C-alpha positions in Angstrom: 190.1 144.6 105.3 189.4 146.0 101.8 187.4 149.2 101.0 185.5 150.1 97.9 184.4 153.4 96.2 180.6 153.2 95.9 179.2 154.8 92.8 175.7 155.0 91.2 175.7 153.8 87.6 172.3 153.0 86.1 171.9 150.2 83.5 170.9 151.3 80.0 167.5 152.8 79.9 167.6 153.8 83.5 166.0 157.2 84.5 168.4 160.1 85.1 167.4 162.9 87.4 168.2 166.5 86.6 168.3 168.3 89.9 167.8 168.2 93.7 164.4 169.2 95.1 163.9 172.9 94.5 162.3 173.5 97.9 164.9 171.5 99.8 168.5 172.3 100.8 170.9 173.7 98.2 172.7 171.0 96.2 176.2 171.5 97.8 174.8 170.6 101.2 174.0 167.0 100.3 177.7 166.4 100.0 178.8 167.8 103.4 177.9 164.9 105.6 175.5 167.0 107.7 172.0 166.0 108.7 169.2 167.4 106.5 166.3 165.4 107.8 164.7 168.3 109.7 164.6 170.4 106.6 162.8 167.6 104.7 160.2 167.2 107.5 159.1 170.8 106.8 157.6 169.6 103.4 155.0 167.0 102.7 156.7 166.0 99.5 159.9 167.0 97.8 160.4 166.0 94.2 163.1 165.2 91.7 162.5 165.1 87.9 163.5 162.9 85.0 166.0 164.8 82.9 164.5 166.1 79.7 167.8 165.5 77.9 167.2 161.7 78.2 163.6 161.3 77.1 163.8 157.6 76.4 165.4 156.7 79.8 162.5 156.0 82.1 163.2 152.7 83.9 163.6 152.9 87.7 166.2 150.6 89.1 167.1 150.1 92.8 169.4 153.1 92.5 168.6 156.0 90.3 171.4 158.0 88.6 171.4 161.7 88.9 173.3 164.9 88.0 174.2 165.5 91.6 175.8 162.1 92.2 173.6 161.4 95.2 172.6 158.0 96.5 168.9 157.7 95.5 167.5 154.3 96.6 164.2 152.5 96.7 162.6 150.6 99.6 164.4 147.4 98.8 167.8 149.1 99.3 166.6 150.9 102.4 165.6 147.6 103.9 169.1 146.2 103.2 170.7 149.3 104.8 168.4 149.1 107.9 169.3 145.4 108.3 173.0 146.4 108.2 172.3 148.8 111.0 174.3 151.7 109.8 174.5 154.4 112.6 175.5 157.2 110.3 172.9 157.3 107.5 169.5 159.0 107.2 166.8 158.6 104.5 165.4 161.8 102.9 162.1 160.8 101.2 161.4 162.1 97.7 158.9 161.7 95.0 160.1 161.0 91.4 158.4 162.8 88.5 158.6 161.6 84.9 159.1 163.7 81.8 155.4 164.6 81.8 155.7 165.9 85.4 153.6 162.9 86.6 154.5 161.0 89.7 156.6 158.0 88.7 157.3 156.7 92.3 156.9 157.7 95.9 159.1 155.0 97.3 162.6 156.5 96.8 164.8 158.4 99.2 168.1 160.2 99.2 170.6 158.2 101.4 172.6 160.8 103.3 175.8 159.5 104.8 176.6 161.5 107.9 180.1 162.6 109.1 183.4 161.6 107.5 186.6 159.6 108.0 190.1 161.1 107.3 190.9 158.0 105.2 192.9 159.4 102.3 196.7 159.3 102.5 197.4 162.8 101.2 201.1 162.2 100.8 201.0 158.9 99.0 198.0 159.6 96.8 198.3 161.4 93.5 195.6 164.1 93.7 194.8 167.7 92.8 193.3 170.0 95.4 190.3 172.2 94.8 191.3 175.7 94.0 188.2 177.2 95.7 187.5 174.8 98.5 191.1 174.4 99.8 190.6 171.4 102.0 188.9 169.3 99.3 190.4 167.1 96.6 189.0 167.9 93.2 190.8 165.2 91.1 192.1 161.7 92.0 194.7 160.0 89.8 195.9 157.4 92.2 194.2 156.9 95.5 195.9 155.5 98.6 194.0 154.9 101.8 195.5 155.4 105.3 194.2 152.3 107.0 195.4 153.4 110.4 192.9 156.3 110.3 189.9 154.2 109.4 187.9 153.1 112.6 187.1 149.4 112.8 183.4 150.1 112.9 183.5 152.4 109.8 181.4 150.4 107.3 180.0 153.2 105.0 181.6 156.7 105.1 182.6 159.8 103.3 186.3 160.8 103.0 187.0 164.0 105.0 189.1 165.5 102.1 186.7 164.2 99.4 183.3 164.5 100.9 181.4 163.7 97.7 182.8 160.2 97.6 181.3 157.3 99.5 183.4 154.3 100.6 182.1 150.9 101.9 183.8 148.0 103.6 184.1 144.5 102.1 181.2 143.1 104.1 178.8 145.9 103.0 179.7 145.3 99.3 179.1 141.6 99.7 175.7 142.1 101.4 174.6 144.5 98.7 175.8 142.2 95.9 174.1 139.2 97.5 170.8 141.2 97.6 171.0 141.6 93.8 170.9 145.4 93.8 170.8 147.1 90.4 172.2 150.5 89.5 175.5 150.7 91.4 179.2 149.7 91.0 182.0 149.1 93.4 185.6 150.1 92.6 188.5 149.0 94.7 189.6 152.1 96.6 193.4 151.6 96.7 194.8 152.5 93.3 191.5 154.1 92.1 192.1 156.6 89.3 189.0 158.7 90.0 187.0 157.3 87.1 183.8 155.2 87.3 185.0 152.7 84.6 
């Protein structure tokens, strides 16, 4: 079984979002693999805004790129994810606002992947640890997975020692590509150098 690093990468002209919702959880909490749905239910609508540094980038694709490296997905993708029956994801609904602070869409959500898998072989991988968060990897130069630690039913997951990275199994990648989703890339996990391209 092969695994892939899942990254958001919008095509040219795609909107770029500048920050997480101001009334929601702090930005670091979106990358911890903990449930945030109850905090979102406290608000009727939480918004994310097009980045003013990219005034010409306004097109909305299936996935929307953003400064926080979150998975922001439209209803088409959510339908695919629901069909795949992931037990460890939740959808955090958001409204998107354009450069004039007008509502651009109400159909997007942050896809929050819950929990994590201790999947990185820390001895064989070439990595640099975070100087502040001691149990987290800050830089990957050559990634090696420990397949013995990946449960058979793990189809989409965070890495315990690199919580801001999302991994998917071969079959998930194939289903997403078959659906013709726009705005994401898949990079083979084993041997990954930490870069998107």
